[in-house]
N, CA, C and O atoms as a GROMACS GRO file, in nm:
protein
  408
    1MET      N    1   4.995  -3.777  -6.950
    1MET     CA    2   4.917  -3.918  -6.866
    1MET      C    3   4.758  -3.770  -6.824
    1MET      O    4   4.664  -3.723  -6.889
    2LYS      N    5   4.827  -3.748  -6.647
    2LYS     CA    6   4.719  -3.663  -6.595
    2LYS      C    7   4.675  -3.594  -6.646
    2LYS      O    8   4.552  -3.602  -6.636
    3GLU      N    9   4.730  -3.468  -6.747
    3GLU     CA   10   4.674  -3.378  -6.803
    3GLU      C   11   4.548  -3.388  -6.951
    3GLU      O   12   4.476  -3.309  -7.012
    4ARG      N   13   4.583  -3.545  -6.956
    4ARG     CA   14   4.512  -3.615  -7.051
    4ARG      C   15   4.366  -3.595  -6.956
    4ARG      O   16   4.291  -3.506  -6.995
    5GLU      N   17   4.330  -3.659  -6.856
    5GLU     CA   18   4.260  -3.739  -6.726
    5GLU      C   19   4.199  -3.576  -6.756
    5GLU      O   20   4.120  -3.539  -6.842
    6ASP      N   21   4.246  -3.524  -6.686
    6ASP     CA   22   4.229  -3.370  -6.645
    6ASP      C   23   4.086  -3.324  -6.710
    6ASP      O   24   3.972  -3.325  -6.664
    7ILE      N   25   4.161  -3.265  -6.887
    7ILE     CA   26   4.145  -3.238  -7.008
    7ILE      C   27   3.912  -3.342  -7.037
    7ILE      O   28   3.799  -3.293  -7.045
    8GLU      N   29   3.960  -3.466  -7.039
    8GLU     CA   30   3.805  -3.559  -7.062
    8GLU      C   31   3.768  -3.558  -6.966
    8GLU      O   32   3.656  -3.610  -6.967
    9ARG      N   33   3.829  -3.489  -6.761
    9ARG     CA   34   3.755  -3.499  -6.735
    9ARG      C   35   3.600  -3.331  -6.758
    9ARG      O   36   3.479  -3.315  -6.769
   10LYS      N   37   3.729  -3.253  -6.752
   10LYS     CA   38   3.594  -3.078  -6.828
   10LYS      C   39   3.551  -3.152  -6.905
   10LYS      O   40   3.471  -3.192  -6.820
   11GLU      N   41   3.525  -3.213  -6.994
   11GLU     CA   42   3.436  -3.215  -7.105
   11GLU      C   43   3.370  -3.290  -7.124
   11GLU      O   44   3.312  -3.327  -7.226
   12LYS      N   45   3.375  -3.343  -6.951
   12LYS     CA   46   3.306  -3.463  -6.939
   12LYS      C   47   3.178  -3.324  -6.835
   12LYS      O   48   3.064  -3.278  -6.844
   13VAL      N   49   3.272  -3.316  -6.768
   13VAL     CA   50   3.104  -3.219  -6.669
   13VAL      C   51   3.078  -3.086  -6.729
   13VAL      O   52   3.006  -3.009  -6.666
   14ALA      N   53   3.133  -3.046  -6.856
   14ALA     CA   54   3.070  -2.944  -6.852
   14ALA      C   55   2.977  -2.988  -7.000
   14ALA      O   56   2.901  -2.907  -7.052
   15ARG      N   57   2.998  -3.127  -7.056
   15ARG     CA   58   2.805  -3.165  -7.136
   15ARG      C   59   2.735  -3.210  -7.054
   15ARG      O   60   2.618  -3.174  -7.049
   16LEU      N   61   2.803  -3.331  -6.936
   16LEU     CA   62   2.630  -3.340  -6.874
   16LEU      C   63   2.596  -3.138  -6.765
   16LEU      O   64   2.509  -3.103  -6.684
   17ALA      N   65   2.701  -3.072  -6.820
   17ALA     CA   66   2.607  -2.970  -6.744
   17ALA      C   67   2.541  -2.903  -6.875
   17ALA      O   68   2.425  -2.874  -6.847
   18GLN      N   69   2.570  -2.872  -6.990
   18GLN     CA   70   2.463  -2.863  -7.080
   18GLN      C   71   2.348  -2.960  -7.099
   18GLN      O   72   2.243  -2.901  -7.124
   19GLN      N   73   2.334  -3.132  -7.094
   19GLN     CA   74   2.208  -3.156  -7.087
   19GLN      C   75   2.190  -3.138  -6.995
   19GLN      O   76   2.067  -3.148  -6.991
   20ASN      N   77   2.247  -3.098  -6.822
   20ASN     CA   78   2.071  -3.144  -6.724
   20ASN      C   79   2.028  -2.996  -6.751
   20ASN      O   80   1.914  -2.954  -6.729
   21LEU      N   81   2.168  -2.893  -6.820
   21LEU     CA   82   2.136  -2.724  -6.818
   21LEU      C   83   1.955  -2.755  -6.932
   21LEU      O   84   1.847  -2.704  -6.902
   22LEU      N   85   1.972  -2.824  -7.022
   22LEU     CA   86   1.872  -2.850  -7.118
   22LEU      C   87   1.738  -2.891  -7.047
   22LEU      O   88   1.634  -2.843  -7.093
   23LEU      N   89   1.731  -2.965  -6.952
   23LEU     CA   90   1.606  -3.159  -6.883
   23LEU      C   91   1.587  -2.999  -6.824
   23LEU      O   92   1.488  -2.976  -6.892
   24ALA      N   93   1.608  -2.865  -6.743
   24ALA     CA   94   1.625  -2.883  -6.596
   24ALA      C   95   1.474  -2.715  -6.650
   24ALA      O   96   1.461  -2.641  -6.747
   25SER      N   97   1.410  -2.731  -6.533
   25SER     CA   98   1.267  -2.639  -6.555
   25SER      C   99   1.217  -2.620  -6.471
   25SER      O  100   1.205  -2.693  -6.373
   26LEU      N  101   1.154  -2.465  -6.498
   26LEU     CA  102   1.107  -2.398  -6.400
   26LEU      C  103   1.005  -2.553  -6.341
   26LEU      O  104   0.982  -2.665  -6.386
   27PRO      N  105   0.949  -2.431  -6.150
   27PRO     CA  106   0.808  -2.490  -6.201
   27PRO      C  107   0.672  -2.480  -6.238
   27PRO      O  108   0.650  -2.393  -6.323
   28PRO      N  109   0.545  -2.567  -6.186
   28PRO     CA  110   0.441  -2.464  -6.293
   28PRO      C  111   0.455  -2.362  -6.319
   28PRO      O  112   0.514  -2.312  -6.415
   29ARG      N  113   0.370  -2.291  -6.187
   29ARG     CA  114   0.357  -2.222  -6.143
   29ARG      C  115   0.489  -2.074  -6.185
   29ARG      O  116   0.449  -1.975  -6.247
   30MET      N  117   0.629  -2.085  -6.142
   30MET     CA  118   0.759  -2.011  -6.229
   30MET      C  119   0.738  -2.029  -6.326
   30MET      O  120   0.754  -1.928  -6.396
   31ALA      N  121   0.694  -2.151  -6.398
   31ALA     CA  122   0.733  -2.102  -6.530
   31ALA      C  123   0.549  -1.994  -6.621
   31ALA      O  124   0.550  -1.891  -6.688
   32LYS      N  125   0.425  -2.082  -6.576
   32LYS     CA  126   0.382  -1.958  -6.613
   32LYS      C  127   0.381  -1.831  -6.558
   32LYS      O  128   0.326  -1.743  -6.625
   33HIS      N  129   0.430  -1.803  -6.452
   33HIS     CA  130   0.447  -1.628  -6.372
   33HIS      C  131   0.613  -1.563  -6.561
   33HIS      O  132   0.639  -1.454  -6.611
   34GLU      N  133   0.666  -1.700  -6.587
   34GLU     CA  134   0.783  -1.640  -6.691
   34GLU      C  135   0.638  -1.578  -6.822
   34GLU      O  136   0.597  -1.472  -6.869
   35LYS      N  137   0.614  -1.700  -6.831
   35LYS     CA  138   0.572  -1.675  -6.988
   35LYS      C  139   0.452  -1.557  -6.923
   35LYS      O  140   0.496  -1.447  -6.958
   36GLU      N  141   0.341  -1.540  -6.856
   36GLU     CA  142   0.259  -1.420  -6.844
   36GLU      C  143   0.360  -1.296  -6.830
   36GLU      O  144   0.305  -1.194  -6.872
   37LYS      N  145   0.488  -1.274  -6.784
   37LYS     CA  146   0.507  -1.161  -6.821
   37LYS      C  147   0.630  -1.145  -6.905
   37LYS      O  148   0.705  -1.058  -6.861
   38LYS      N  149   0.668  -1.197  -7.000
   38LYS     CA  150   0.725  -1.189  -7.128
   38LYS      C  151   0.585  -1.137  -7.227
   38LYS      O  152   0.608  -1.070  -7.328
   39GLU      N  153   0.440  -1.174  -7.191
   39GLU     CA  154   0.387  -1.149  -7.289
   39GLU      C  155   0.323  -1.053  -7.248
   39GLU      O  156   0.248  -0.994  -7.326
   40GLN      N  157   0.348  -0.984  -7.031
   40GLN     CA  158   0.317  -0.859  -6.995
   40GLN      C  159   0.411  -0.741  -7.108
   40GLN      O  160   0.330  -0.656  -7.144
   41GLU      N  161   0.503  -0.724  -7.148
   41GLU     CA  162   0.597  -0.727  -7.202
   41GLU      C  163   0.612  -0.694  -7.325
   41GLU      O  164   0.652  -0.581  -7.354
   42LEU      N  165   0.586  -0.775  -7.408
   42LEU     CA  166   0.607  -0.762  -7.480
   42LEU      C  167   0.390  -0.645  -7.555
   42LEU      O  168   0.366  -0.590  -7.662
   43ARG      N  169   0.319  -0.659  -7.454
   43ARG     CA  170   0.204  -0.588  -7.469
   43ARG      C  171   0.262  -0.410  -7.478
   43ARG      O  172   0.227  -0.322  -7.556
   44ASN      N  173   0.339  -0.407  -7.388
   44ASN     CA  174   0.364  -0.224  -7.367
   44ASN      C  175   0.458  -0.275  -7.486
   44ASN      O  176   0.432  -0.253  -7.604
   45GLN      N  177   0.548  -0.334  -7.451
   45GLN     CA  178   0.632  -0.274  -7.638
   45GLN      C  179   0.503  -0.219  -7.727
   45GLN      O  180   0.496  -0.110  -7.785
   46ILE      N  181   0.378  -0.353  -7.718
   46ILE     CA  182   0.368  -0.308  -7.891
   46ILE      C  183   0.214  -0.174  -7.813
   46ILE      O  184   0.124  -0.112  -7.870
   47ASN      N  185   0.234  -0.179  -7.743
   47ASN     CA  186   0.141  -0.018  -7.646
   47ASN      C  187   0.162   0.159  -7.678
   47ASN      O  188   0.104   0.265  -7.698
   48GLU      N  189   0.300   0.087  -7.665
   48GLU     CA  190   0.410   0.191  -7.671
   48GLU      C  191   0.461   0.228  -7.789
   48GLU      O  192   0.556   0.306  -7.784
   49ARG      N  193   0.425   0.192  -7.890
   49ARG     CA  194   0.470   0.231  -8.045
   49ARG      C  195   0.301   0.341  -8.073
   49ARG      O  196   0.277   0.460  -8.091
   50ASN      N  197   0.213   0.202  -8.062
   50ASN     CA  198   0.115   0.305  -8.037
   50ASN      C  199   0.088   0.391  -8.033
   50ASN      O  200   0.013   0.442  -8.116
   51MET      N  201   0.147   0.464  -7.910
   51MET     CA  202   0.140   0.595  -7.856
   51MET      C  203   0.203   0.655  -7.898
   51MET      O  204   0.169   0.773  -7.892
   52GLU      N  205   0.325   0.629  -7.966
   52GLU     CA  206   0.406   0.712  -8.041
   52GLU      C  207   0.329   0.848  -8.167
   52GLU      O  208   0.305   0.967  -8.189
   53LYS      N  209   0.319   0.679  -8.225
   53LYS     CA  210   0.158   0.726  -8.343
   53LYS      C  211   0.114   0.786  -8.314
   53LYS      O  212   0.107   0.868  -8.406
   54GLN      N  213   0.031   0.841  -8.188
   54GLN     CA  214  -0.091   0.837  -8.219
   54GLN      C  215  -0.023   0.984  -8.202
   54GLN      O  216  -0.054   1.067  -8.288
   55LYS      N  217   0.112   1.043  -8.049
   55LYS     CA  218   0.161   1.177  -8.058
   55LYS      C  219   0.207   1.166  -8.199
   55LYS      O  220   0.317   1.198  -8.154
   56ASP      N  221   0.227   1.152  -8.315
   56ASP     CA  222   0.323   1.236  -8.419
   56ASP      C  223   0.207   1.249  -8.468
   56ASP      O  224   0.209   1.351  -8.537
   57LYS      N  225   0.108   1.202  -8.470
   57LYS     CA  226  -0.048   1.235  -8.524
   57LYS      C  227  -0.182   1.403  -8.457
   57LYS      O  228  -0.283   1.442  -8.515
   58LYS      N  229  -0.120   1.457  -8.324
   58LYS     CA  230  -0.160   1.468  -8.267
   58LYS      C  231  -0.062   1.617  -8.278
   58LYS      O  232   0.061   1.608  -8.288
   59THR      N  233  -0.134   1.755  -8.274
   59THR     CA  234  -0.072   1.903  -8.307
   59THR      C  235  -0.126   1.959  -8.167
   59THR      O  236  -0.233   1.964  -8.106
   60PHE      N  237   0.019   2.003  -8.148
   60PHE     CA  238  -0.043   2.140  -7.984
   60PHE      C  239  -0.124   2.224  -8.094
   60PHE      O  240  -0.086   2.212  -8.211
   61VAL      N  241  -0.281   2.347  -8.053
   61VAL     CA  242  -0.351   2.406  -8.064
   61VAL      C  243  -0.329   2.434  -7.912
   61VAL      O  244  -0.326   2.343  -7.830
   62ALA      N  245  -0.315   2.570  -7.881
   62ALA     CA  246  -0.297   2.708  -7.853
   62ALA      C  247  -0.466   2.702  -7.738
   62ALA      O  248  -0.513   2.595  -7.775
   63ASN      N  249  -0.574   2.765  -7.618
   63ASN     CA  250  -0.674   2.722  -7.618
   63ASN      C  251  -0.621   2.978  -7.688
   63ASN      O  252  -0.544   3.065  -7.729
   64GLU      N  253  -0.762   2.929  -7.635
   64GLU     CA  254  -0.780   3.081  -7.648
   64GLU      C  255  -0.718   3.172  -7.482
   64GLU      O  256  -0.720   3.110  -7.375
   65VAL      N  257  -0.667   3.319  -7.489
   65VAL     CA  258  -0.627   3.368  -7.367
   65VAL      C  259  -0.783   3.422  -7.319
   65VAL      O  260  -0.838   3.496  -7.400
   66PRO      N  261  -0.865   3.386  -7.180
   66PRO     CA  262  -0.964   3.427  -7.108
   66PRO      C  263  -0.902   3.630  -7.059
   66PRO      O  264  -0.793   3.687  -7.049
   67ASN      N  265  -1.056   3.674  -7.042
   67ASN     CA  266  -1.033   3.798  -7.073
   67ASN      C  267  -1.019   3.815  -6.952
   67ASN      O  268  -1.134   3.830  -6.913
   68PHE      N  269  -0.925   3.825  -6.830
   68PHE     CA  270  -0.939   3.825  -6.687
   68PHE      C  271  -1.030   3.969  -6.600
   68PHE      O  272  -1.120   3.958  -6.516
   69GLU      N  273  -0.998   4.038  -6.629
   69GLU     CA  274  -1.080   4.202  -6.668
   69GLU      C  275  -1.242   4.120  -6.591
   69GLU      O  276  -1.287   4.089  -6.480
   70ARG      N  277  -1.280   4.116  -6.725
   70ARG     CA  278  -1.421   4.079  -6.736
   70ARG      C  279  -1.449   3.936  -6.637
   70ARG      O  280  -1.558   3.919  -6.582
   71LEU      N  281  -1.374   3.871  -6.627
   71LEU     CA  282  -1.397   3.752  -6.567
   71LEU      C  283  -1.401   3.738  -6.406
   71LEU      O  284  -1.454   3.646  -6.345
   72HIS      N  285  -1.308   3.889  -6.331
   72HIS     CA  286  -1.266   3.868  -6.278
   72HIS      C  287  -1.437   3.936  -6.180
   72HIS      O  288  -1.499   3.897  -6.081
   73ARG      N  289  -1.456   4.063  -6.289
   73ARG     CA  290  -1.555   4.167  -6.332
   73ARG      C  291  -1.676   4.069  -6.256
   73ARG      O  292  -1.707   4.083  -6.138
   74GLN      N  293  -1.713   4.008  -6.312
   74GLN     CA  294  -1.885   3.915  -6.283
   74GLN      C  295  -1.779   3.817  -6.149
   74GLN      O  296  -1.797   3.874  -6.042
   75PHE      N  297  -1.734   3.760  -6.141
   75PHE     CA  298  -1.782   3.724  -5.998
   75PHE      C  299  -1.753   3.773  -5.888
   75PHE      O  300  -1.762   3.711  -5.782
   76GLN      N  301  -1.704   3.919  -5.901
   76GLN     CA  302  -1.734   3.984  -5.816
   76GLN      C  303  -1.845   4.091  -5.788
   76GLN      O  304  -1.868   4.165  -5.693
   77GLU      N  305  -1.898   4.072  -5.896
   77GLU     CA  306  -2.030   4.126  -5.886
   77GLU      C  307  -2.142   4.001  -5.865
   77GLU      O  308  -2.230   4.028  -5.784
   78LEU      N  309  -2.147   3.912  -5.906
   78LEU     CA  310  -2.177   3.738  -5.834
   78LEU      C  311  -2.172   3.762  -5.677
   78LEU      O  312  -2.263   3.764  -5.594
   79LEU      N  313  -2.050   3.779  -5.666
   79LEU     CA  314  -2.044   3.762  -5.447
   79LEU      C  315  -2.106   3.869  -5.430
   79LEU      O  316  -2.227   3.852  -5.418
   80ASP      N  317  -2.064   4.002  -5.422
   80ASP     CA  318  -2.153   4.104  -5.467
   80ASP      C  319  -2.348   4.054  -5.416
   80ASP      O  320  -2.385   4.006  -5.308
   81ARG      N  321  -2.397   4.072  -5.485
   81ARG     CA  322  -2.575   4.063  -5.550
   81ARG      C  323  -2.586   3.942  -5.460
   81ARG      O  324  -2.698   3.944  -5.408
   82LYS      N  325  -2.475   3.777  -5.397
   82LYS     CA  326  -2.484   3.716  -5.238
   82LYS      C  327  -2.528   3.767  -5.133
   82LYS      O  328  -2.619   3.763  -5.050
   83ARG      N  329  -2.375   3.848  -5.181
   83ARG     CA  330  -2.449   3.939  -5.003
   83ARG      C  331  -2.474   4.065  -4.968
   83ARG      O  332  -2.443   4.127  -4.867
   84SER      N  333  -2.566   4.110  -5.112
   84SER     CA  334  -2.678   4.154  -5.051
   84SER      C  335  -2.754   4.074  -4.970
   84SER      O  336  -2.802   4.104  -4.860
   85ASN      N  337  -2.759   4.015  -5.004
   85ASN     CA  338  -2.902   3.923  -4.983
   85ASN      C  339  -2.923   3.870  -4.880
   85ASN      O  340  -3.039   3.876  -4.839
   86LYS      N  341  -2.831   3.803  -4.803
   86LYS     CA  342  -2.790   3.722  -4.697
   86LYS      C  343  -2.858   3.956  -4.490
   86LYS      O  344  -2.845   4.076  -4.468
   87ARG      N  345  -2.903   3.852  -4.449
   87ARG     CA  346  -2.953   3.971  -4.326
   87ARG      C  347  -2.800   3.954  -4.254
   87ARG      O  348  -2.785   3.832  -4.249
   88PRO      N  349  -2.737   3.989  -4.223
   88PRO     CA  350  -2.652   3.996  -4.139
   88PRO      C  351  -2.728   3.955  -3.889
   88PRO      O  352  -2.811   4.008  -3.816
   89THR      N  353  -2.621   3.834  -3.874
   89THR     CA  354  -2.667   3.855  -3.746
   89THR      C  355  -2.698   3.924  -3.733
   89THR      O  356  -2.679   4.022  -3.806
   90GLU      N  357  -2.800   3.923  -3.585
   90GLU     CA  358  -2.822   4.003  -3.490
   90GLU      C  359  -2.799   3.999  -3.335
   90GLU      O  360  -2.875   3.955  -3.249
   91ALA      N  361  -2.701   4.046  -3.324
   91ALA     CA  362  -2.614   4.015  -3.188
   91ALA      C  363  -2.771   4.090  -3.074
   91ALA      O  364  -2.840   4.192  -3.078
   92LYS      N  365  -2.763   3.986  -2.998
   92LYS     CA  366  -2.864   4.014  -2.852
   92LYS      C  367  -2.805   4.005  -2.736
   92LYS      O  368  -2.722   3.924  -2.694
   93PRO      N  369  -2.868   4.125  -2.672
   93PRO     CA  370  -2.753   4.168  -2.495
   93PRO      C  371  -2.831   4.075  -2.462
   93PRO      O  372  -2.944   4.038  -2.496
   94PHE      N  373  -2.710   4.025  -2.349
   94PHE     CA  374  -2.793   3.874  -2.258
   94PHE      C  375  -2.746   3.944  -2.074
   94PHE      O  376  -2.709   4.060  -2.062
   95ASN      N  377  -2.751   3.900  -2.017
   95ASN     CA  378  -2.746   3.897  -1.860
   95ASN      C  379  -2.769   3.824  -1.767
   95ASN      O  380  -2.872   3.805  -1.701
   96PHE      N  381  -2.660   3.776  -1.761
   96PHE     CA  382  -2.596   3.745  -1.678
   96PHE      C  383  -2.669   3.766  -1.499
   96PHE      O  384  -2.586   3.734  -1.414
   97GLN      N  385  -2.792   3.807  -1.446
   97GLN     CA  386  -2.888   3.808  -1.371
   97GLN      C  387  -2.987   3.751  -1.386
   97GLN      O  388  -2.982   3.649  -1.318
   98GLU      N  389  -3.100   3.759  -1.452
   98GLU     CA  390  -3.134   3.641  -1.479
   98GLU      C  391  -3.174   3.511  -1.471
   98GLU      O  392  -3.123   3.426  -1.544
   99SER      N  393  -3.259   3.484  -1.392
   99SER     CA  394  -3.320   3.338  -1.372
   99SER      C  395  -3.409   3.302  -1.480
   99SER      O  396  -3.484   3.374  -1.546
  100LYS      N  397  -3.382   3.147  -1.487
  100LYS     CA  398  -3.473   3.122  -1.682
  100LYS      C  399  -3.607   3.019  -1.610
  100LYS      O  400  -3.664   2.929  -1.670
  101VAL      N  401  -3.638   3.070  -1.446
  101VAL     CA  402  -3.743   2.996  -1.388
  101VAL      C  403  -3.820   3.012  -1.429
  101VAL      O  404  -3.772   3.085  -1.515
  102LYS      N  405  -3.987   3.008  -1.468
  102LYS     CA  406  -4.088   3.054  -1.482
  102LYS      C  407  -4.180   3.036  -1.347
  102LYS      O  408  -4.294   3.081  -1.344
   0.00000   0.00000   0.00000
């Protein structure tokens, strides 16, 4: 008799738990957040699929190797031209003994 009551009680508790779970819901703000989160995950999945398709279409094309000797020579010539146009600073002698009184 006792075992039968325990079994019935456990079944009743399980049934009530199922009913409460079905009736339970999140507060409106949390439910909205969950919905937005799921939508964002779907968008991310779609974007990832699109990116994979685009990657498949692209083929790698290597650029030409630059002529570093020519580029270095051009850069050095440019620096030399700019340096030749600059007038160097001329140091003027100074004297601690002079006063600036007019």
